[in-house]
N, C-alpha and C positions, 0 to 999 in steps of 0.2 A: 784773505783778500775779498772785499765785497764786490758783488757783481752789479753792473749798471743795469737799470731796468730796460727791458726791451720796448722800444717805441713802435707802436703800431702805425703803419702807413696810413690807414684809413682815419685814425685819430688826427693826424697832421692835416689831412685834407679837410676834415670836419672843422677843425680849429680855424682854418683859413676861410671857411664858408660862413662863419658866425661873426657878425658885426659887433663892434664894441658896445657893451651895455645891453645886448639883446636879451629878451626873455626866452629861456630855453628849457624845454622838457626833454630829458634823455630817457627814452623807453627801453627797458632792459639794460640798465646802466651798470650792471655787474658790481664791481667793488668800488666804483666811483672815480676811477683814474681820470676818465675824460671829463667828467663833471668838475673835478677839482682843478683841472687845467683850464677849462672854460671860465671858471670863476676867477682864477688867478691871472691868466694871460689875456682874457678878453673882457674881464670885468663884467661878465654876464650874470644875469639874475637866473640862477639855475634851480631846477627841480628835477627829481628823478623818480622813476618807477622801476622796481625790481621784484622778480618773482621769488627768488631764493631768500630765505631768512639770513643766511650767511653773508650774502651780498648787501642786504640792507644794513646789517650790523657793521660791515666794513665801511659803508658810506657814512653812517652815523658817527663812527669813530673818527672820521675825517671832518666832522662838522658840517656835513651836507644834509640838505632837506630832501629826504627820500621816503617814499611810501612803498609798502609791499603791495603788489598788485599784478594782475594778469592782463597783458595788452589785449587779449582777445575780448575781454569783458569790461575792464575797468577804465579804459579811455573814455567810455561813454559818460563817466561821472564828471568830466571836465567841461566847463561852459564853453560856448563858441568863442573863438578868437582869444583864447587865454594866453597864447604864446606867439612870439615872432617866428620861432623855429622849433620844430619837433624832430628829434634825432632818433634814428633806429639803426644801430650799428651791429652788424652780423647777427640780427635777431629775426628779421621778417620770415626767413625760411624755416624758423622753428615755431612760428605761430600756427594755430589751427585754421584761422580764417584771414589770410593775408589781405584779401580785398577789403574786408570790413575794417581791418586795422588801418589800411591806407585811407579809407573814407573818414575814419575818426581823426586821423592825423590832419587831414585836409580841413576838417571842420574846426579843429582847435588851434591850428597854426597857419600863418600865412605862407610859410615854406616848410618843406620836409627835406631832411638830409638822410639818405638811406645807403648803408653799405652792405654788400651781400657777396657771397661766393658765386662764381659763375660756372654753371654746368656745361656751358658752351666752350670752355677753354680747350685749346687744342690737345693738351696732355690728357684731359679727361676723356675727350673723344677718342684719342688714340688708344688709351688704356682699355676703354670699353670695347673698341674694335678688335684689339689684339688678344685680350684675355677673355672676353665675354662675361666679365664680372664687373660689379660696381666698383668704380675706381677709388683708390685712396691716394690723395695727393697732399701737398702742403696746405692748400686751401680747404680741402675736404679730408681731414686726417683720420676720421673715425670709420670703422667698418659699418656696413649698411645696418647691421643689427644693433649697433651701439650708438649710432648718431642720434642727436636730438633734432636733426633737420627733417621736417615733415614735407616741405614743399620746395624742393630744389628746382631752380629755373635757370634760363640763360638771360643774358642782358637784354636781348631782344624781347623775350617774354615779359620781363619786368617793365621795360619801357612801354610796351603795349598796355599792360595793366594800369600803370600810372596815368597814361593819357586817357584811358577809358574811364578813369575815375576823377577827372577834373583837374589834373595837373598838366603843366607844360614843363618841358625839360629846360632847365637853365644851363646845366653842364653835367657831364659824366667824365669821371677820371679813372683811367685804367691803372690797376696795380698788378704787377707780376714779379715774383721773386722778392717780395717785400718792398719793391720800389714803385713809386708813382710816376706816371707820365704827365704831360701837359693835359689840361682839361679839354674836352671836346664838346661841341654844341649839338652833336648828333650821335646816336647809337648805331654805328655802322656794323656791317657783317665782319669787317676786319677787326674792329674793336672787340666784338663778341668772340672772335677766334683767339685773340692775343691776351685777353684779360683773365687773370686768375681770380680776381675779385674786382669790384668797382664801387665807386661812390657816386650816387646820383644826388644832385641838388635840384629839387623840384619846387615849382612855384604854383600856388593855387591860381586857377583861372578866375580873374576878378569878376568877369561878367556873369559867371555861373554861380549861383548861390549854393553853399554847402548843403 
């Protein structure tokens, strides 16, 4: 019996955030599942960047246009305003220079869509309080010495960083137990407490040059 593929909640939110026919760059696109859906369901003009050779190979096998590259350095190679939307799903916490990555995304795209795990989630806080050890949860499944996450943050932290680097918040959508809530226009303390992960839709401030 074949198993149905697991649908990621953040992918569904990202799909809904992308207009029909948009030019999209997916940074850290993995095996290309999201890119393939954007191309098929949104008729988007899609490009991808992926660090791993295995991920690039999987994308190419699906007929996707993907280059091997490192978000920390290679986003600088794209011209200004190359895309309508730049996507970064579950990747920014694994970059070495998150602020620089955000600045490059703002330079090359009118909007950015970023999904990330939330270190401010109540289960993470409780686990750390009760055990005194780095938490392992559904959203943060790896032990501290095995994780690729270099810069864990809370939703409030990321919201501050995005606004400090020329973005305004269009919406933030909470995800907990694999299910998404309705989008919010503000990153509140309650949202920070209840979100296992979240998807931010950010718009470049038009009056401020990249």
